[in-house]
C-alpha positions in Angstrom: -5.2 -41.6 -67.7 -7.5 -44.6 -67.9 -11.2 -44.6 -67.0 -10.0 -46.2 -63.8 -7.6 -43.4 -62.9 -3.9 -42.8 -63.2 -1.3 -45.5 -62.8 1.6 -44.9 -60.3 4.1 -44.4 -63.2 1.8 -41.8 -64.7 1.5 -39.9 -61.5 5.2 -40.0 -60.9 6.0 -38.7 -64.4 3.4 -35.9 -64.2 4.5 -34.8 -60.7 8.2 -35.1 -61.4 9.0 -37.7 -58.7 9.8 -41.3 -58.7 7.5 -44.2 -57.8 9.3 -44.9 -54.5 8.5 -41.3 -53.5 4.8 -41.9 -54.1 4.9 -45.1 -52.1 6.7 -43.3 -49.3 4.2 -40.5 -49.2 1.4 -43.2 -49.0 3.1 -44.9 -46.1 3.5 -41.6 -44.3 -0.2 -40.8 -44.8 0.5 -37.7 -46.9 -1.4 -39.2 -49.8 -4.7 -40.9 -49.5 -4.6 -44.7 -50.2 -5.0 -45.3 -53.9 -7.7 -47.4 -55.3 -6.7 -50.9 -56.5 -7.6 -52.5 -59.8 -8.6 -56.2 -59.8 -5.0 -56.8 -61.0 -3.7 -55.1 -57.9 -2.3 -52.1 -59.6 -2.7 -48.8 -57.8 -4.8 -46.2 -59.4 -4.8 -42.5 -58.4 -7.1 -39.5 -59.1 -5.7 -36.6 -61.0 -5.8 -34.6 -57.7 -2.9 -36.8 -56.5 -0.6 -35.1 -59.0 -1.6 -31.7 -57.6 -1.0 -32.9 -54.0 2.5 -34.2 -54.9 3.4 -31.0 -56.7 2.2 -29.0 -53.6 4.4 -31.1 -51.3 7.4 -30.7 -53.6 6.9 -26.9 -53.8 6.6 -26.8 -50.0 9.8 -28.8 -49.6 11.6 -26.5 -52.0 10.8 -23.7 -49.5 12.3 -25.7 -46.7 9.3 -27.4 -45.3 9.7 -31.0 -44.1 7.3 -33.6 -45.3 5.4 -33.5 -41.9 5.2 -29.7 -42.2 3.9 -30.0 -45.8 1.3 -32.4 -44.5 0.2 -29.7 -41.9 -0.1 -27.1 -44.7 -2.2 -29.5 -46.7 -4.5 -30.0 -43.7 -4.8 -26.2 -43.3 -5.6 -25.9 -46.9 -8.3 -28.5 -46.7 -9.8 -27.3 -43.4 -12.9 -25.1 -43.6 -12.6 -22.1 -41.5 -8.8 -22.2 -41.3 -7.5 -18.7 -41.0 -4.9 -17.3 -43.4 -3.3 -15.8 -40.3 -2.5 -19.4 -39.1 -0.8 -20.1 -42.5 1.1 -16.8 -42.1 2.3 -17.7 -38.6 3.5 -21.0 -40.0 5.3 -19.4 -42.8 6.8 -16.8 -40.5 8.2 -19.5 -38.3 9.6 -21.3 -41.3 11.3 -18.1 -42.4 12.9 -17.7 -39.0 14.1 -21.3 -39.2 15.6 -20.7 -42.6 17.4 -17.5 -41.4 18.8 -19.4 -38.4 20.0 -22.1 -40.7 21.7 -19.5 -43.0 23.4 -18.0 -39.9 24.7 -21.5 -39.0 25.9 -22.2 -42.5 27.7 -18.8 -42.6 29.5 -19.7 -39.3 30.4 -23.1 -40.9 31.7 -21.4 -44.0 33.8 -19.0 -41.9 35.3 -21.8 -39.8 36.1 -23.8 -43.0 37.7 -20.7 -44.6 39.9 -20.2 -41.6 41.0 -23.8 -41.6 41.7 -23.7 -45.3 43.9 -20.6 -44.9 45.9 -22.5 -42.3 46.7 -25.0 -45.1 48.3 -22.5 -47.4 51.6 -24.3 -47.4 52.0 -27.9 -48.6 52.0 -30.4 -45.7 51.9 -34.1 -45.5 48.4 -35.4 -44.5 49.7 -36.4 -41.0 50.7 -32.7 -40.3 47.7 -31.1 -42.1 46.4 -28.3 -39.9 42.8 -28.9 -41.0 43.0 -32.6 -40.0 44.7 -31.6 -36.8 41.8 -29.2 -36.0 39.3 -31.9 -36.6 41.2 -34.3 -34.4 41.6 -31.8 -31.5 39.6 -32.3 -28.3 36.6 -30.0 -27.9 37.6 -26.6 -26.4 
């Protein structure tokens, strides 16, 4: 860190992201606009590293960038109730469980299709490809 703050590469390295990610977060308004040196280089406060780490942890739990931004807003709002954060997390948990249900259904369908390919076939007669080609039922 310099007296003038962290450079974009330093923030990226400390937060475990690439520079394009930081620029994207800036464009999306998730990160505050950085200061600029006379040379035009972006300079960031050490808090930026914490913000990016928060966002990445939220994303690891299934939150979208927009949802992570909402969580940051709740974190920074005086008087925001923990119950609101809990409701938010409860909804995310329900979403994750629904996604798991969908993925399990996909896995079952793929498993059935794979079992129909037990015998060697030419690609033009492959049951899996035929199932994908079939009109919707």
